[in-house]
BANU-651072 format. One record per residue: residue in one letter; x, y, z of N, C-alpha, C in turn. Coordinates in pm, whole numbers, padded with zeros to 5 digits, always signed. Layout:
N
AXYZXYZXYZ...
END
This chain:
402
M-02438+07604-08859-02305+07580-08915-02243+07457-08850T-02183+07370-08931-02125+07246-08880-02004+07275-08792K-02004+07217-08673-01890+07232-08583-01778+07137-08625T-01654+07178-08595-01538+07099-08638-01450+07065-08519A-01391+06946-08525-01301+06901-08419-01178+06838-08480S-01062+06874-08427-00936+06809-08463-00892+06723-08345I-00875+06594-08369-00838+06501-08264-00693+06459-08286V-00610+06486-08188-00469+06449-08195-00452+06315-08124G-00422+06211-08200-00409+06077-08144-00516+05986-08200G-00473+05882-08271-00568+05794-08338-00579+05656-08277S-00552+05645-08148-00568+05517-08080-00713+05504-08031I-00735+05423-07929-00873+05392-07888-00949+05515-07840S-00890+05596-07751-00964+05712-07700-00994+05811-07812G-00898+05832-07903-00922+05922-08015-01034+05874-08104L-01040+05744-08128-01145+05689-08214-01281+05689-08146I-01284+05673-08014-01413+05677-07944-01476+05815-07958I-01400+05920-07923-01459+06053-07930-01484+06093-08076A-01401+06047-08168-01423+06076-08310-01556+06018-08356N-01584+05894-08319-01710+05832-08359-01829+05899-08294L-01818+05935-08167-01930+05999-08098-01964+06134-08163L-01863+06215-08189-01887+06347-08249-01935+06334-08393F-01876+06242-08468-01916+06223-08608-02064+06184-08617R-02107+06096-08527-02248+06053-08526-02341+06166-08486S-02287+06269-08421-02368+06385-08381-02363+06498-08481G-02300+06475-08597-02301+06575-08703-02180+06664-08710W-02079+06641-08627-01958+06720-08633-01872+06678-08752K-01793+06771-08803-01689+06738-08899-01563+06709-08819V-01516+06587-08827-01409+06540-08739-01291+06490-08822N-01171+06529-08782-01050+06475-08840-00959+06425-08729V-00903+06306-08749-00813+06244-08652-00672+06245-08710F-00577+06291-08628-00437+06300-08671-00351+06211-08582E-00298+06105-08642-00217+06007-08569-00070+06023-08608Q+00017+06028-08506+00159+06049-08531+00225+05934-08607S+00184+05812-08579+00244+05696-08645+00217+05701-08795S+00315+05661-08871+00298+05660-09017+00227+05534-09065R+00208+05439-08974+00138+05315-09009+00020+05292-08915Q-00079+05221-08962-00195+05191-08879-00150+05116-08754L-00204+05156-08641-00166+05093-08515-00212+04948-08514S-00130+04861-08456-00166+04718-08455-00091+04644-08347D-00147+04532-08311-00088+04432-08221-00016+04491-08101R-00094+04554-08012-00038+04603-07888-00019+04490-07785G-00072+04371-07817-00051+04255-07730-00113+04270-07592A-00219+04346-07580-00279+04370-07449-00419+04315-07443G-00456+04266-07325-00592+04223-07301-00666+04330-07223I-00788+04361-07263-00868+04466-07200-00983+04401-07125V-00990+04429-06995-01101+04380-06913-01223+04469-06939C-01334+04407-06972-01456+04482-07008-01552+04487-06890H-01571+04605-06836-01668+04625-06728-01808+04643-06788P-01913+04614-06713-02050+04620-06767-02085+04752-06834K-02045+04865-06773-02077+04995-06833-02007+05011-06968M-01888+04956-06980-01814+04963-07106-01886+04884-07214I-01932+04764-07181-02003+04680-07278-02129+04751-07327K-02203+04810-07232-02329+04878-07265-02305+05000-07354T-02201+05078-07321-02175+05201-07396-02125+05171-07536F-02038+05072-07551-01991+05037-07684-02105+04987-07772S-02204+04924-07712-02317+04874-07792-02391+04989-07859K-02389+05109-07797-02453+05226-07857-02379+05275-07980L-02252+05235-07992-02174+05268-08111-02183+05157-08215G-02269+05058-08187-02285+04947-08280-02177+04843-08270I-02108+04838-08154-02000+04741-08134-02042+04641-08028N-02052+04515-08066-02094+04409-07975-01970+04348-07910M-01938+04392-07790-01814+04350-07725-01806+04198-07700P-01914+04133-07657-01902+03988-07637-01860+03911-07762E-01891+03965-07880-01848+03899-08003-01699+03914-08028L-01636+04010-07961-01495+04039-07985-01401+03973-07886G-01456+03917-07778-01369+03869-07672-01400+03728-07625T-01349+03698-07507-01368+03566-07446-01403+03586-07299W-01486+03498-07247-01528+03507-07107-01434+03430-07017V-01395+03493-06907-01317+03428-06801-01414+03396-06689E-01412+03272-06642-01517+03227-06550-01485+03253-06403K-01358+03242-06365-01324+03256-06224-01181+03308-06208R-01148+03344-06086-01013+03387-06051-00952+03285-05955V-00827+03250-05980-00759+03153-05895-00622+03206-05854Y-00574+03159-05740-00440+03192-05695-00361+03062-05685V-00240+03063-05745-00154+02945-05737-00037+02975-05644S+00003+02876-05569+00116+02891-05478+00246+02867-05552R+00357+02887-05484+00488+02870-05545+00508+02727-05598D+00446+02630-05532+00461+02491-05578+00353+02453-05680N+00287+02556-05734+00195+02538-05848+00060+02482-05809E+00027+02484-05681-00102+02433-05636-00203+02547-05626T-00325+02521-05670-00433+02619-05654-00482+02614-05511N-00472+02727-05439-00515+02723-05298-00634+02812-05267R-00688+02878-05369-00815+02950-05350-00868+02993-05486Y-00999+03010-05493-01057+03063-05618-01186+03137-05588F-01221+03226-05680-01341+03308-05667-01417+03303-05799E-01546+03279-05792-01629+03286-05911-01640+03433-05953Y-01600+03463-06074-01602+03603-06118-01604+03607-06271P-01722+03588-06333-01729+03596-06480-01694+03736-06529Q-01608+03743-06630-01564+03872-06682-01524+03855-06828L-01560+03955-06909-01526+03951-07051-01390+04019-07072V-01303+03953-07150-01172+04007-07183-01159+04015-07335V-01117+04131-07386-01106+04154-07529-00965+04203-07559S-00908+04164-07672-00776+04214-07708-00785+04360-07752W-00678+04434-07727-00670+04574-07768-00698+04587-07917N-00642+04498-07995-00656+04506-08141-00800+04495-08188N-00877+04409-08124-01015+04391-08167-01099+04515-08140I-01072+04582-08027-01144+04706-07997-01103+04816-08095Y-00974+04830-08115-00924+04932-08208-00979+04912-08348S-00975+04789-08396-01023+04761-08532-01171+04789-08547A-01249+04753-08444-01394+04777-08450-01425+04926-08456L-01351+05006-08377-01373+05151-08377-01328+05213-08510L-01217+05166-08563-01166+05219-08689-01263+05190-08803D-01324+05073-08801-01419+05036-08905-01543+05125-08905K-01575+05184-08790-01693+05269-08779-01668+05413-08823F-01541+05449-08840-01507+05589-08869-01461+05604-09014P-01503+05711-09083-01463+05730-09223-01310+05740-09237R-01253+05652-09319-01108+05647-09331-01049+05776-09390E-01128+05846-09472-01073+05968-09533-01050+06079-09431H-01104+06059-09310-01084+06158-09203-00985+06109-09096Y-00918+05999-09125-00819+05941-09032-00682+05953-09100H-00596+06040-09045-00472+06077-09112-00350+06026-09035L-00265+05949-09101-00144+05895-09040-00025+05986-09067G+00079+05968-08985+00203+06043-09006+00190+06191-08979K+00106+06229-08881+00083+06371-08850+00129+06400-08707T+00235+06479-08694+00291+06514-08564+00252+06656-08527L+00198+06672-08408+00160+06806-08360+00285+06882-08317N+00301+07003-08370+00414+07088-08333+00373+07206-08246D+00252+07256-08267+00212+07375-08192+00061+07389-08194V+00010+07463-08097-00131+07498-08090-00139+07648-08068T-00219+07716-08148-00235+07860-08132-00382+07895-08128T-00416+07995-08049-00554+08039-08033-00585+08154-08129Q-00694+08140-08202-00743+08244-08290-00869+08305-08228S-00933+08398-08295-01047+08468-08235-01164+08375-08206N-01205+08294-08305-01320+08207-08286-01289+08059-08310H-01162+08027-08314-01125+07888-08338-00985+07863-08282I-00940+07742-08297-00809+07700-08249-00733+07640-08367R-00602+07661-08370-00523+07613-08483-00418+07513-08435A-00410+07400-08504-00306+07300-08480-00204+07307-08593V-00078+07311-08556+00030+07309-08654+00085+07167-08658L+00076+07104-08774+00118+06965-08791+00236+06956-08887N+00330+06870-08855+00446+06847-08942+00513+06977-08983D+00512+07073-08891+00579+07203-08906+00514+07298-09007T+00439+07248-09102+00390+07334-09210+00238+07335-09228E+00168+07233-09179+00023+07225-09199-00052+07298-09088N-00138+07388-09124-00220+07460-09027-00365+07413-09038I-00415+07353-08932-00551+07300-08930-00634+07380-08831E-00738+07444-08880-00825+07523-08794-00954+07448-08764S-01000+07458-08640-01123+07389-08600-01182+07459-08478D-01301+07414-08439-01366+07473-08322-01304+07427-08192L-01247+07307-08191-01176+07261-08072-01072+07156-08111I-00975+07141-08023-00872+07038-08036-00885+06944-07918I-00887+06814-07948-00898+06712-07844-00768+06634-07840G-00701+06636-07726-00578+06560-07708-00611+06419-07662A-00592+06324-07753-00611+06183-07721-00480+06109-07750D-00370+06178-07721-00238+06131-07762-00157+06067-07650G-00225+06011-07551-00163+05921-07455-00071+05985-07353I+00005+05898-07287+00088+05939-07173+00194+06041-07213R+00240+06037-07339+00342+06132-07386+00278+06254-07454S+00158+06286-07417+00076+06386-07486+00147+06518-07514R+00146+06557-07640+00193+06690-07679+00086+06795-07651V-00040+06755-07662-00148+06850-07634-00146+06890-07487R-00114+06796-07398-00108+06826-07255-00011+06941-07227N+00099+06943-07300+00199+07049-07278+00146+07187-07313Y+00043+07193-07396-00021+07322-07425-00107+07367-07307I-00166+07270-07237-00255+07302-07125-00175+07329-06998T-00074+07245-06972+00007+07260-06851+00141+07190-06869H+00246+07251-06811+00378+07187-06806+00406+07130-06667A+00309+07147-06577+00333+07112-06437+00327+06963-06412N+00258+06888-06497+00234+06746-06470+00307+06658-06571Q+00390+06569-06520+00459+06472-06603+00441+06334-06541P+00452+06227-06620+00437+06092-06565+00536+06066-06452E+00488+06001-06346+00572+05967-06230+00593+05816-06225Y+00719+05774-06211+00752+05632-06203+00696+05572-06075A+00630+05458-06088+00560+05397-05975+00650+05311-05886G+00773+05282-05933+00863+05200-05853+00870+05055-05899Y+00803+05023-06009+00811+04887-06061+00786+04887-06211I+00828+04778-06273+00814+04761-06418+00711+04651-06444V+00669+04639-06569+00579+04530-06606+00632+04463-06733W+00649+04332-06723+00679+04250-06840+00547+04198-06895R+00532+04206-07027+00412+04152-07092+00454+04050-07196A+00378+03944-07204+00407+03839-07301+00277+03768-07336V+00275+03704-07451+00158+03630-07497+00201+03490-07538S+00130+03389-07489+00157+03250-07525+00037+03191-07597N+00058+03078-07662-00052+03006-07726-00140+02942-07620L-00270+02948-07641-00361+02894-07541-00348+02743-07528E-00303+02676-07635-00289+02530-07625-00180+02489-07528D-00093+02583-07488+00010+02553-07388-00043+02564-07246V-00170+02605-07232-00232+02621-07100-00316+02499-07069S-00307+02450-06946-00388+02335-06906-00535+02369-06917D-00618+02269-06950-00761+02291-06974-00829+02360-06858I-00791+02325-06736-00859+02377-06618-00837+02528-06602R-00728+02580-06661-00696+02722-06643-00722+02805-06768K-00779+02746-06870-00801+02820-06993-00909+02927-06981K-00994+02917-06882-01102+03014-06863-01091+03080-06726Q-00966+03102-06681-00944+03159-06550-00847+03277-06555F-00869+03371-06464-00767+03468-06427-00681+03397-06323T-00552+03385-06347-00464+03316-06253-00362+03414-06197F-00344+03413-06064-00258+03508-05994-00148+03436-05915Y-00037+03507-05896+00066+03467-05800+00134+03594-05753M+00167+03602-05623+00241+03717-05572+00343+03673-05469D+00452+03747-05466+00559+03725-05369+00621+03860-05340S+00725+03864-05259+00788+03992-05227+00831+04064-05353N+00786+04188-05367+00828+04277-05476+00790+04228-05615Q+00689+04145-05625+00645+04102-05757+00503+04046-05752Q+00441+04047-05868+00305+03993-05884+00288+03958-06031I+00224+03846-06058+00200+03807-06196+00057+03756-06210L-00003+03783-06326-00135+03729-06355-00142+03691-06502G-00232+03600-06533-00250+03556-06670-00397+03530-06698Y-00436+03547-06826-00575+03525-06864-00583+03511-07015P-00687+03445-07066-00701+03426-07211-00752+03552-07279I-00709+03574-07403-00762+03683-07485-00780+03631-07628Q-00866+03700-07701-00885+03665-07842-00768+03715-07924R-00732+03642-08025-00630+03685-08120-00689+03790-08213N-00602+03856-08289-00649+03952-08390-00759+03892-08477N-00865+03971-08499-00973+03930-08590-01039+03799-08549M-01030+03769-08418-01098+03652-08362-01055+03519-08425Q-00929+03511-08474-00883+03388-08539-00865+03274-08439S-00809+03305-08323-00788+03203-08221-00764+03272-08089E-00751+03195-07983-00727+03253-07852-00581+03241-07814R-00536+03338-07733-00402+03337-07679-00410+03355-07528Y-00294+03348-07462-00291+03365-07317-00199+03482-07284N-00255+03581-07217-00185+03704-07186-00118+03695-07049L+00008+03737-07040+00084+03732-06916+00131+03872-06879V+00112+03908-06752+00148+04041-06702+00224+04023-06571W+00353+04058-06571+00440+04032-06456+00500+04164-06407Y+00461+04203-06285+00513+04324-06223+00632+04290-06133K+00738+04372-06142+00855+04353-06057+00904+04489-06008A+00929+04499-05878+00979+04623-05821+01124+04646-05866I+01151+04766-05915+01285+04805-05961+01314+04944-05906D+01426+04961-05839+01462+05091-05785+01482+05193-05897Q+01460+05318-05861+01475+05427-05958+01612+05428-06024D+01718+05397-05946+01853+05403-06002+01881+05289-06100E+01793+05188-06105+01807+05080-06202+01724+05104-06328L+01639+05205-06324+01540+05222-06429+01602+05250-06566D+01712+05322-06569+01769+05366-06696+01796+05251-06792R+01842+05138-06742+01875+05030-06835+01752+04969-06900F+01634+04991-06841+01510+04943-06903+01456+05043-07006L+01525+05155-07020+01484+05256-07117+01576+05259-07239V+01670+05165-07245+01762+05157-07359+01721+05039-07447D+01700+05065-07575+01653+04959-07665+01769+04875-07719K+01736+04778-07801+01836+04683-07851+01938+04747-07944Y+01909+04869-07988+02004+04942-08072+02088+05041-07992G+02065+05044-07860+02142+05134-07775+02083+05272-07758K+01963+05295-07813+01899+05426-07801+01824+05438-07669K+01842+05551-07600+01773+05577-07475+01639+05646-07504H+01533+05598-07439+01400+05654-07457+01357+05724-07328D+01266+05820-07341+01225+05899-07225+01141+05821-07125F+01042+05746-07175+00949+05680-07085+00951+05527-07097S+00955+05476-07219+00954+05331-07239+01006+05299-07378V+01050+05176-07395+01103+05128-07522+00988+05066-07602P+00977+05095-07731+00873+05030-07812+00884+04877-07801P+00771+04807-07799+00771+04661-07776+00865+04583-07866N+00876+04620-07992+00958+04542-08084+01107+04576-08077R+01145+04661-07980+01285+04700-07968+01344+04669-07831T+01279+04578-07757+01327+04542-07624+01467+04481-07631N+01553+04522-07540+01691+04474-07534+01694+04324-07505S+01765+04248-07589+01769+04101-07575+01834+04058-07444N+01928+04138-07391+01990+04104-07262+01888+04110-07149L+01799+04206-07155+01693+04216-07054+01598+04097-07064I+01567+04056-07186+01479+03940-07204+01543+03816-07145A+01673+03798-07169+01744+03680-07116+01742+03681-06963E+01764+03798-06903+01758+03810-06757+01619+03776-06705M+01518+03826-06775+01380+03801-06733+01348+03652-06738L+01387+03584-06844+01361+03441-06857+01429+03362-06746E+01550+03402-06711+01621+03334-06602+01550+03357-06469S+01507+03480-06444+01434+03510-06321+01303+03433-06313A+01233+03424-06425+01106+03352-06427+01126+03205-06388S+01233+03146-06436+01257+03003-06410+01286+02975-06263T+01334+03074-06190+01371+03052-06049+01274+03114-05949E+01191+03209-05995+01108+03284-05901+00959+03255-05911L+00914+03197-06022+00770+03184-06046+00725+03039-06040P+00597+03015-06011+00541+02880-06024+00561+02829-06167H+00571+02698-06181+00597+02639-06313+00491+02679-06415F+00368+02693-06372+00261+02732-06464+00299+02859-06540F+00349+02959-06468+00386+03085-06531+00521+03079-06601S+00620+03022-06537+00754+03020-06598+00753+02941-06728N+00674+02835-06734+00666+02754-06856+00605+02834-06970L+00497+02908-06941+00433+02988-07045+00523+03103-07091I+00592+03165-06998+00683+03274-07035+00795+03223-07124S+00847+03105-07093+00957+03049-07174+00912+03019-07317K+00782+02996-07337+00730+02964-07470+00671+03086-07541S+00669+03199-07473+00607+03318-07531+00696+03378-07638K+00633+03456-07724+00705+03524-07831+00707+03675-07806A+00824+03733-07827+00842+03878-07821+00793+03941-07691P+00840+03895-07574+00805+03964-07450+00864+04105-07451F+00798+04197-07384+00851+04333-07378+00825+04392-07240V+00901+04494-07207+00896+04552-07072+00868+04701-07079S+00794+04750-06981+00766+04894-06969+00770+04933-06822P+00828+05046-06789+00811+05099-06653+00664+05135-06632V+00618+05126-06510+00480+05164-06477+00481+05307-06426Y+00394+05388-06483+00382+05528-06445+00236+05559-06409D+00219+05669-06339+00086+05728-06334+00099+05879-06345I-00011+05941-06381-00014+06086-06394-00158+06133-06377L-00174+06243-06308-00305+06308-06297-00284+06456-06325T-00318+06498-06446-00303+06637-06486-00393+06726-06400D-00341+06842-06362-00419+06925-06268-00545+06982-06330R-00550+06994-06461-00674+07031-06529-00674+06967-06668F-00793+06941-06719-00807+06867-06844-00840+06956-06963S-00853+07087-06940-00886+07174-07052-00837+07315-07028T-00822+07388-07136-00800+07532-07133-00854+07587-07264G-00937+07689-07254-00995+07745-07376-01068+07640-07458R-01024+07622-07583-01087+07526-07674-01002+07400-07692V-00920+07370-07595-00834+07252-07600-00867+07163-07480V-00878+07031-07503-00922+06941-07397-00851+06806-07411L-00837+06737-07299-00771+06607-07295-00870+06496-07260V-00848+06378-07319-00926+06259-07283-00830+06141-07266G-00877+06037-07197-00801+05915-07183-00668+05934-07113D-00564+05864-07160-00433+05868-07095-00366+06004-07107A-00405+06085-07201-00349+06220-07211-00386+06302-07087A-00504+06274-07030-00552+06348-06913-00503+06286-06783A-00511+06155-06773-00471+06086-06651-00442+05941-06683V-00338+05888-06620-00302+05748-06638-00302+05680-06502A-00385+05579-06488-00384+05497-06367-00301+05372-06393R-00241+05319-06290-00165+05195-06305-00260+05083-06349P-00208+04981-06412-00295+04882-06478-00382+04798-06384H-00355+04800-06253-00421+04705-06162-00572+04720-06157V-00624+04840-06182-00769+04859-06177-00836+04818-06308G-00757+04792-06411-00815+04750-06538-00914+04850-06595M-00880+04979-06581-00976+05084-06617-00929+05171-06733G-00819+05136-06800-00765+05223-06903-00864+05256-07012V-00920+05154-07077-01015+05177-07186-01149+05225-07131T-01191+05170-07017-01317+05214-06958-01311+05363-06922K-01201+05406-06861-01187+05547-06827-01187+05634-06954A-01115+05590-07057-01113+05665-07183-01254+05676-07240L-01327+05566-07237-01464+05564-07289-01553+05661-07211L-01544+05657-07078-01630+05743-06997-01589+05890-07009D-01458+05915-07027-01415+06052-07057-01482+06102-07186C-01476+06020-07288-01529+06061-07419-01679+06080-07416V-01749+05992-07346-01895+06006-07334-01929+06134-07258A-01855+06160-07149-01880+06282-07071-01853+06407-07155L-01744+06406-07230-01712+06521-07315-01819+06541-07422H-01859+06434-07485-01963+06441-07589-02093+06497-07531N-02131+06448-07413-02256+06494-07351-02250+06643-07318K-02135+06690-07267-02122+06833-07235-02132+06918-07361L-02070+06873-07468-02075+06948-07594-02215+06948-07655E-02292+06844-07629-02429+06838-07678-02522+06930-07599K-02496+06943-07469-02587+07017-07382-02551+07164-07367I-02422+07199-07382-02377+07336-07358-02324+07393-07490S-02387+07498-07539-02350+07551-07671-02215+07620-07671N-02179+07682-07559-02050+07749-07550-01941+07644-07528I-01852+07629-07626-01753+07520-07622-01661+07532-07501E-01612+07651-07473-01519+07667-07360-01586+07632-07228E-01711+07671-07213-01785+07637-07092-01808+07486-07082A-01839+07422-07195-01859+07277-07197-01732+07204-07156L-01618+07249-07209-01490+07185-07177-01453+07204-07031S-01483+07322-06976-01453+07349-06836-01536+07259-06744D-01664+07244-06774-01751+07156-06695-01703+07011-06702Y-01667+06968-06822-01613+06833-06841-01488+06813-06757S-01398+06910-06759-01272+06898-06686-01295+06878-06537I-01384+06957-06480-01413+06946-06336-01471+06809-06304Q-01567+06766-06384-01635+06639-06359-01539+06520-06371Q-01465+06513-06479-01381+06396-06503-01253+06396-06421H-01212+06512-06372-01094+06515-06285-01124+06442-06154R-01244+06462-06101-01283+06390-05979-01282+06240-06002F-01336+06200-06115-01341+06057-06151-01200+06000-06165A-01112+06071-06237-00975+06024-06258-00898+06018-06127D-00920+06114-06039-00853+06116-05910-00882+05989-05831Q-01006+05946-05834-01045+05826-05761-00981+05701-05822I-00979+05691-05953-00922+05574-06019-00771+05567-05998V-00702+05681-06011-00558+05683-05989-00525+05641-05846N-00600+05690-05748-00576+05650-05610-00601+05501-05588A-00705+05449-05652-00734+05306-05641-00619+05223-05697S-00565+05265-05811-00456+05191-05872-00328+05199-05790R-00302+05314-05730-00186+05327-05642-00198+05237-05520H-00317+05231-05467-00340+05146-05350-00311+04999-05383L-00366+04949-05493-00341+04810-05531-00194+04788-05567G-00132+04886-05631+00009+04873-05668+00102+04871-05549S+00062+04928-05437+00149+04934-05320+00183+04796-05266F+00098+04696-05294+00125+04561-05244+00243+04497-05316I+00274+04542-05437+00386+04485-05512+00518+04515-05443Q+00526+04629-05376+00652+04670-05314+00663+04630-05168K+00580+04534-05126+00586+04485-04989+00674+04363-04978D+00735+04346-04861+00811+04224-04832+00715+04121-04776Q+00669+04031-04862+00571+03931-04820+00628+03835-04715H+00760+03818-04714+00820+03724-04619+00812+03776-04474S+00788+03908-04459+00778+03964-04325+00639+03947-04265L+00543+03898-04344+00406+03882-04297+00384+03743-04243N+00300+03734-04139+00264+03600-04093+00165+03540-04193N+00142+03411-04183+00060+03340-04283-00080+03397-04293E-00137+03440-04180-00274+03491-04181-00282+03623-04258L-00187+03715-04230-00188+03843-04301-00158+03825-04449K-00065+03737-04481-00033+03713-04623-00155+03657-04696S-00227+03566-04631-00347+03507-04691-00453+03614-04715E-00470+03705-04620-00568+03813-04635-00531+03904-04752E-00402+03936-04766-00360+04024-04875-00378+03957-05010I-00350+03829-05018-00368+03756-05144-00515+03761-05186S-00604+03731-05093-00747+03734-05124-00791+03873-05167Y-00737+03974-05099-00772+04113-05130-00732+04150-05272I-00611+04113-05312-00562+04144-05447-00641+04068-05552V-00662+03939-05530-00732+03857-05629-00875+03906-05649E-00940+03945-05542-01079+03990-05552-01093+04129-05615N-00999+04220-05587-01019+04360-05624-00944+04407-05748T-00851+04328-05800-00785+04366-05925-00887+04371-06038A-00880+04478-06119-00970+04494-06234-01117+04477-06196D-01153+04533-06080-01292+04527-06033-01349+04668-06036Y-01451+04690-06117-01507+04823-06137-01561+04881-06007E-01634+04803-05931-01693+04854-05807-01586+04896-05708F-01474+04822-05704-01365+04861-05614-01310+04997-05655A-01280+05014-05784-01220+05138-05831-01312+05257-05812I-01443+05236-05824-01539+05346-05819-01594+05370-05680D-01623+05263-05606-01691+05278-05478-01607+05240-05356K-01556+05117-05355-01489+05068-05234-01365+05148-05198I-01294+05198-05299-01169+05268-05271-01190+05396-05192S-01311+05449-05193-01337+05572-05117-01319+05551-04968D-01318+05425-04923-01290+05396-04783-01146+05433-04747Y-01058+05429-04849-00916+05460-04828-00886+05604-04868Y-00946+05649-04977-00919+05783-05030-01052+05852-05055P-01097+05938-04965-01224+06010-04989-01217+06090-05117R-01330+06105-05183-01336+06176-05312-01286+06319-05296N-01208+06358-05395-01159+06496-05400-01277+06590-05424S-01292+06686-05339-01408+06775-05350-01383+06893-05443S-01258+06903-05494-01228+07019-05580-01289+07004-05717
END
């Protein structure tokens, strides 16, 4: 008898597990809350080797979707490059990954405008209540609905996103505004309570290249509320949608960029279109499954962006879940094994991201030149580095044995 899966959340993690299960003969339906197809998240995704290899098994050639960055450089406040590291790395836009995954999945099983209201357990299956009236029965429910996961609330109410103490401004500029020498580089700058980096990414559908900017700034908890109010005056729980960023905040950001950043960055930010801001959070759910309900990707755990592991972690979650379901016939047992295995993995990545993020909230002016130089090299070398997140970080945070 054909097994069935209902996937709540139609973003990247939802589409990965949907494609894996569909290719294995499952009947799969994806339910996305948005009434329109997801598009233009304006994010660049760092592709680690394991990610490239695994996507190739789904028939997706990642190098064709992105652009290679050749080295990492650090620029000083006066705009001079004072160190660099050879570090070839593939960077792909969020949109190109999403579109490639969507193209691989049958559209008749991808449903927009579907909001999860409730989950109920039946004798041999699980039921999802959508849009208050639709009852969908299946063998399991997979929560791939991100940091605001409704499925997570069915598994546990104990874990909610925690504010990291800083925000991130994101913006995209035209690559032609970038000097030739830096068009194939990850470029970094850090100072007290802030850090910024930039790198090239492919435009939607590989039409042209753009330059992605990511600027972290420490903001006290008591200041956070004003970053949660959109241009219409509506207060949001976690973050404001990108297209609704308050114009007063954008004006403040542009002024700060002109006085606090090297010209390379401030010039690109001033020319960027539609910058937006989000508070940085992390979350590690105490368990990833209960019964026939399971979490993957950001619904299960969110690491801060510094490790560059968001899509890679989602991918490895989905592969691990798929493998457990293939090897263990009892669904609840398979989900339990998956939860234990991937919780250890997520714990390590979240700790790695917290460690790298802690440097943003340091007073760099209190450090002597030697210590500041060591910290700069440490950040430039280990940001978005797979081996650091998986192996080196255990020197600071031993693996959770639970």
